[in-house]
Every structure is written in structure tokens, then in C-alpha cells.
C-alpha positions in Angstrom: 148.0 109.9 151.0 148.9 106.8 148.9 152.1 104.7 148.7 154.6 105.3 145.9 153.9 101.9 144.4 150.2 102.7 144.3 151.0 106.1 142.6 153.2 104.4 140.1 150.6 101.8 139.2 148.0 104.6 138.8 150.2 106.5 136.5 151.0 103.5 134.3 147.4 102.4 134.2 146.3 105.9 133.0 149.1 106.2 130.3 148.0 105.5 126.8 150.3 104.4 124.0 150.6 106.9 121.2 149.5 106.1 117.7 151.8 104.2 115.4 153.6 105.6 112.3 155.8 104.3 109.5 159.4 105.4 109.7 162.5 104.7 107.7 164.8 102.2 109.4 167.7 104.7 109.6 165.5 107.2 111.3 163.8 104.8 113.7 166.7 104.7 116.2 165.4 105.5 119.7 161.7 104.6 118.9 159.8 101.5 120.0 158.4 99.0 117.5 154.6 99.0 117.2 154.3 95.8 115.2 156.2 92.5 115.2 159.1 91.9 112.8 159.5 88.6 111.1 162.1 87.0 108.9 161.3 87.5 105.2 163.5 84.6 104.2 165.8 82.0 105.7 168.9 83.3 107.4 171.5 82.5 106.2 169.8 82.1 102.7 172.3 79.4 101.8 175.0 77.3 103.3 178.1 79.5 103.7 181.6 79.4 105.1 182.2 80.8 108.6 186.0 81.2 107.8 188.5 81.6 105.0 189.4 78.0 104.3 189.1 74.9 102.1 185.7 73.2 101.5 186.1 69.4 101.7 184.3 66.1 102.1 184.9 65.3 105.7 185.4 61.7 104.8 188.4 62.6 102.6 190.3 63.9 105.5 188.9 61.9 108.4 192.3 60.3 109.1 194.5 63.2 108.2 197.5 63.9 110.5 201.2 64.7 110.5 201.8 61.1 109.8 199.0 60.7 107.3 199.0 63.7 105.0 196.1 64.0 102.6 196.5 65.7 99.2 193.5 67.2 97.4 193.1 68.9 94.1 191.9 72.6 94.2 189.0 72.9 91.7 187.6 76.3 92.5 188.2 79.6 94.4 185.0 81.1 95.7 184.9 84.7 96.9 182.1 86.1 99.0 179.3 87.2 96.7 180.0 84.5 94.1 176.9 82.4 93.7 177.9 80.1 90.8 176.8 76.6 91.1 179.8 74.5 91.9 179.7 70.9 92.9 182.6 69.3 94.8 183.6 65.8 94.0 185.4 63.4 96.4 189.1 63.9 96.3 188.8 67.6 95.5 188.6 70.9 97.5 187.7 74.5 96.9 189.1 77.6 98.5 186.2 79.6 100.0 186.2 83.0 101.7 184.2 84.0 104.8 180.6 84.4 103.9 181.0 82.7 100.5 178.5 80.0 99.4 180.0 76.6 100.0 180.0 74.2 97.0 177.5 71.5 96.8 178.7 68.2 98.2 181.1 69.6 100.8 180.2 69.0 104.4 183.1 70.9 106.2 185.5 73.8 105.8 189.1 73.4 107.0 191.0 76.5 108.2 193.9 77.8 106.2 196.1 77.3 109.2 196.1 73.5 108.7 196.9 73.3 105.0 199.9 73.7 102.8 199.3 74.8 99.2 201.4 73.3 96.4 200.3 74.8 93.0 196.8 73.3 92.3 196.9 71.0 95.2 196.9 71.2 99.0 198.4 69.0 101.7 196.2 68.5 104.8 197.4 67.3 108.2 194.3 67.7 110.3 190.8 66.4 110.3 187.5 68.3 110.9 184.1 67.4 112.2 181.2 67.1 109.7 179.5 70.5 109.5 182.5 72.3 111.0 182.8 76.0 109.9 179.7 75.9 107.9 176.7 78.2 108.6 173.8 76.2 107.3 170.8 77.7 105.5 168.2 78.8 108.1 170.4 78.0 111.1 169.7 81.5 112.5 166.2 82.1 111.3 163.6 80.4 109.2 161.3 82.4 106.9 158.3 83.8 109.0 160.1 83.3 112.3 159.4 86.1 114.8 162.5 88.2 115.4 161.5 91.4 117.2 158.4 92.0 119.4 156.3 95.2 119.7 157.8 97.4 122.4 161.4 96.5 121.5 163.5 99.7 121.8 165.3 100.3 118.5 169.0 100.3 119.2 171.9 100.4 116.7 171.9 96.6 116.9 168.2 96.6 116.1 168.8 98.9 113.1 171.4 96.5 111.8 169.1 93.5 112.3 166.3 95.3 110.4 168.7 96.1 107.6 169.8 92.4 107.4 166.2 91.3 107.3 165.4 93.7 104.4 163.2 96.2 106.2 163.7 99.7 104.7 161.0 101.0 107.1 159.2 99.9 110.2 156.1 100.7 112.2 156.9 102.5 115.4 155.1 104.3 118.2 155.3 108.1 118.0 157.1 110.0 120.8 155.2 112.2 123.1 155.3 116.0 123.0 156.3 117.2 126.5 155.7 120.6 127.9 157.4 122.0 131.0 156.2 124.9 133.1 158.4 125.9 136.0 156.7 128.2 138.5 157.7 130.6 141.3 158.3 134.2 142.0 161.7 133.3 143.2 163.0 131.9 139.9 165.5 133.9 137.8 167.3 133.0 134.6 170.6 131.3 134.5 172.3 134.4 133.1 171.1 136.7 135.9 173.4 137.5 138.9 172.7 136.0 142.3 170.1 138.0 144.3 168.9 137.4 147.8 165.6 135.7 147.9 166.0 134.4 144.3 167.2 131.1 142.8 168.3 130.2 139.3 165.8 128.0 137.5 167.7 124.7 137.4 164.5 122.7 137.0 163.9 123.9 133.5 167.5 123.0 132.5 167.3 119.6 134.3 164.0 118.6 132.6 165.0 119.7 129.2 168.2 117.7 129.4 166.6 114.7 131.0 164.0 114.6 128.2 166.7 114.9 125.6 168.7 112.0 127.3 165.5 109.9 127.1 165.2 110.6 123.4 162.3 113.0 123.8 162.4 116.6 122.8 160.7 119.1 125.1 157.9 120.8 123.2 157.7 123.9 125.3 159.7 125.2 128.3 158.2 128.2 130.1 158.9 129.9 133.4 156.0 131.6 135.1 155.7 133.6 138.3 153.1 132.7 141.0 150.3 134.7 139.3 147.0 132.8 138.8 146.2 134.3 135.4 149.7 133.7 134.0 149.8 130.2 135.3 146.3 129.4 134.0 147.4 130.6 130.5 150.7 128.8 130.5 149.2 125.4 131.6 146.2 125.8 129.3 148.6 126.4 126.4 150.7 123.4 127.4 147.6 121.2 127.5 146.6 122.3 124.0 150.0 121.5 122.5 151.5 118.6 124.4 150.8 115.0 125.4 152.5 115.3 128.8 152.6 118.4 130.9 155.1 118.7 133.7 154.7 121.6 136.2 157.2 122.3 138.9 156.4 124.3 142.1 153.1 125.4 143.5 151.9 122.0 144.5 152.5 122.4 148.3 149.6 121.3 150.5 149.9 124.6 152.4 148.6 128.0 151.5 151.0 128.3 148.6 149.2 125.5 146.7 148.5 127.6 143.7 148.2 124.8 141.1 145.3 122.7 142.4 142.6 125.3 141.6 144.2 125.9 138.2 144.3 122.2 137.3 140.7 122.0 138.5 139.5 125.0 136.5 141.1 123.6 133.3 139.2 120.3 133.7 142.2 118.1 134.8 140.9 115.0 136.6 143.0 114.5 139.8 144.2 110.9 140.5 146.4 111.7 143.5 147.9 114.7 145.3 150.0 113.3 148.1 152.4 110.3 148.0 154.2 108.7 150.9 157.7 109.5 149.7 160.7 111.5 150.6 161.9 113.9 149.2 158.6 115.7 149.1 155.2 114.1 149.4 153.1 116.7 147.5 153.0 115.2 144.0 150.1 115.8 141.6 149.0 113.5 138.9 145.9 114.0 136.7 144.6 113.5 133.2 142.6 115.5 130.8 141.5 113.2 127.9 144.5 111.2 126.9 146.9 113.9 128.2 148.9 113.5 131.4 149.5 116.3 133.9 152.3 116.0 136.5 152.7 118.6 139.3 156.1 118.2 140.9 157.5 120.0 143.9 159.9 122.9 143.3 162.8 121.4 145.1 165.4 120.4 142.4 166.3 117.0 143.8 162.6 116.1 144.2 162.1 117.0 140.6 165.0 114.8 139.6 164.0 111.8 141.7 160.3 112.0 140.7 161.1 112.4 137.1 163.1 109.2 136.9 161.0 107.1 139.2 157.5 108.3 138.2 157.4 110.5 135.1 159.9 108.7 132.9 158.2 105.3 133.1 155.0 107.1 131.9 156.8 108.7 129.0 158.4 105.4 127.9 155.0 103.6 128.3 153.4 106.3 126.0 156.3 105.6 123.5 155.3 101.9 123.5 158.4 100.7 125.3 158.3 97.4 127.1 161.2 98.2 129.5 160.1 101.4 131.2 161.7 101.4 134.6 165.3 102.2 135.7 167.5 99.2 135.6 167.7 97.6 139.1 170.5 95.8 140.9 171.2 94.8 144.5 174.3 96.1 146.2 176.1 96.1 149.5 175.4 99.3 151.4 178.6 101.0 152.5 177.2 103.1 155.4 174.2 102.8 157.7 171.1 104.8 156.9 168.1 105.7 159.1 164.8 107.5 158.8 161.3 107.5 160.2 159.1 104.6 158.9 156.0 105.3 156.8 157.5 106.8 153.8 159.6 105.4 150.9 162.8 107.4 150.6 165.0 107.8 147.5 168.7 108.2 148.5 171.3 109.6 146.2 174.3 107.3 145.9 177.4 106.2 143.9 177.4 102.6 142.7 180.6 100.7 141.7 181.7 97.1 141.1 184.2 96.1 143.8 185.7 92.6 143.8 182.8 90.4 142.7 179.8 92.4 143.8 178.0 95.8 143.5 178.8 98.3 146.3 176.9 101.5 146.9 177.9 104.6 148.9 175.1 107.0 150.0 176.0 110.7 150.0 175.8 112.4 153.3 173.9 115.5 152.1 170.4 114.3 151.2 168.3 117.5 151.6 166.0 118.0 148.7 167.6 121.3 147.6 171.1 119.9 147.4 171.8 119.4 143.7 175.6 118.9 144.3 175.1 115.3 145.5 172.6 114.6 142.7 175.1 115.8 140.2 177.6 113.3 141.6 175.2 110.4 141.8 174.9 107.5 139.4 172.1 105.7 141.1 169.2 105.9 143.5 169.1 103.8 146.7 165.6 102.6 147.6 164.9 102.9 151.4 161.6 101.0 151.9 158.8 102.8 153.7 158.5 100.0 156.3 162.1 100.3 157.4 163.7 102.7 159.9 167.3 101.5 159.5 169.4 99.9 156.7 172.6 98.6 158.2 176.1 98.9 156.6 176.8 95.7 154.6 173.0 95.1 154.0 171.9 94.2 150.5 169.8 97.1 149.2 167.8 97.8 146.0 169.5 100.3 143.7 168.2 101.9 140.6 170.7 102.9 137.9 170.4 106.4 136.6 170.5 106.7 132.8 174.0 108.1 132.8 175.4 105.2 134.9 177.3 103.7 131.9 178.3 107.0 130.4 
């Protein structure tokens, strides 16, 4: 049995990045960049006004005040998008709009709030600093400056930046195809009435929605009873068609461990089988070529916890993402927790900002079949394997679930 950290490191080390592809910038949302993005020209490309105001020689109005009003002649009105060459002479001014190219010679722009217009002249009662309200050429980026690194997740802000830089398309990492096989004679469909000895297949619904939330479409979802031939066929078909295969159930270390011989028969190389974690230590990870195979317990909460802590980092790594782990914060624990040492434990909890710090409340019902508390959780509390007790008021590590900010 290995530690969770060893298991995670093993998974990441065995996860390949998928091939790159060219994609239109509009369609690239949710992918990760495979190549760096650089500025194709200076940004801004020219000196422009940061406000609606009057372009001036700062020296003309250096001493302007209520007692020393300065009058200047208006020689031009420059809207945004007008790129006529205009040169400002001392003693004159030009009305410029936000984003408009400032006239040559000017070295400041004064806000409209501080001027009074009288026909073709303005009266000014306030001075400005040299360079005030001007966005100078190249002040944000110089041509060939690096802007975005490989692995950057493409957000709406990234799309806007790419558009501003003049990139109609970018090179991205492809997203993995993920197949899900849920196993067990006890599983029934969501539409079926409750029957003693049977449970509705919530794992399939969870994994499909979790993959969708992560921006990955499930390639295949299949429910299979505990029959060796059917399981062999389903997993074989998944391996043929997907990059990542997730199997739930049948990975117990007891006599109902039906998946180990199937993985072995299909040529899956086993990297670990048992992990020192709770809920549920039986966790399988193997590879076949560049494909990854995860065998998760059948308990729904274990599937949820392991997906976010172990499987999702692998998916994001395969997508070329740099940030692959759940966001982490430290929070005040609102009630004492205890366990046996020797295993890392993932605790369902609810995190909130109280006063000036994070505060996390662990739910009382933590058994691995209790989805009700997982449904209410917005975070995972990490209970280290070396500890037996975490006291109320102690600072603890908390991992934010992807819907924390929803």
C-alpha cells in the first residue's frame, strides 16, 4: 500500500500531454495553450488618450489655477479611430476622445471636468503632470514580448487578449476522450423504481457531469453487471476508443475483486492497487500504451473524492494545463475531528469567509455511501495520515471543489 502523495505523483508522471492542434480563437475557450503567444506589435501601437479631455503642452498650464486661468485655442477635435497627423503648437489644445491618438507635441491630457469651453477657446483652472492621462506607445507590451505561456488555460479574458493581439487562431492541446464503465449487479437505471438489494447508478451521472464541468465530454458511458465476459468486452472497447478509462466498482481486495484479472488480461500495466486513504483504499491505476486506466471503488463519495483529487489532475495534465490541482486555502476548523493514524482522509465540508478569515465546517455524516453531504459540500478538508486529531480552531488545509464559486 502506498501513500496518497506517492499515488498522485505516480499518476502525474505517467500522464502524457495530448497532441497539439490549431483552433480558432473563438473556439479555443476551455483549452490550454500548447505554444507561447507573443505580441505581434507594440501595445498600444501609438500614444493615445486614456480619457475624454484636452491634449495640451503641460508647460502651458503648469501654473493654472482659479486665480490664474489659462486660455488656449482649440485647433482640432480627434475622435477614436481618427489617425490624421496633427501637431499641437504651444498655446493651443485639441479635444481628444478616449482611445484617440494624441496629437504630436502634446505631453498631457486634461479632464473635461477642469475646463470651460468658450467657442473656439477653453479656460483652464488646473494643472496636470507631464504624461498624465496618456497611454504611451508600447507601455503595455513591446513587439515580440512574451504574453501567454504554454499551459495557460484559455478563459474569456485570454480570448479577449488573443483578439487584441491579432491571433485569429492558436495552437492548443487536444482534450482527452474519457470512457466511463460503472459495474455491479446491484446497479439499476435512474428511471427504475427502488428495489431491495439494488441501488440507482449515481456514479455514471456524477462522472458524466463532473467531466462536463471540467470541460471534457465523456466519450462513452456504460453500465455493466459483474459478469467477466461483459466486463472484458466493455473495458476492451473503452481502451480502444478513449484516452482515459474510468471503471467504478469491482476493485475490492476481497473475493469480489473482479477487475484485476480483466485489466491483466487486456495488458494493462498495474502501477498501484491500494492507497492509504479514506474513503476506500482499493484504488487501481494502470497504463496501456499512452492510455490511462483508473479503477475506483463503487461507493459514490469515494468516486467523487478520488475523481477530484486523483483523476482530474491527470485529465488536466493530459490537456496541457499548468494548474491541475484543486485550489487550496487554509481555514479555521469549526469542530474537532478524529480518526486512526496511517491513512489520509478526505472530509466533506462547507467553507465560508467569516470576518477576515476562512472558516470550514465538516459535515457529521462522512460514510462513503452518503451522497447527501457531498451534495451540500463546497470543499474537501484534508486530514493528514500522520494525525489522529484535528482540534476545533486549528488551521487546516482545504481544497475548493470546482463549484465553490458557482
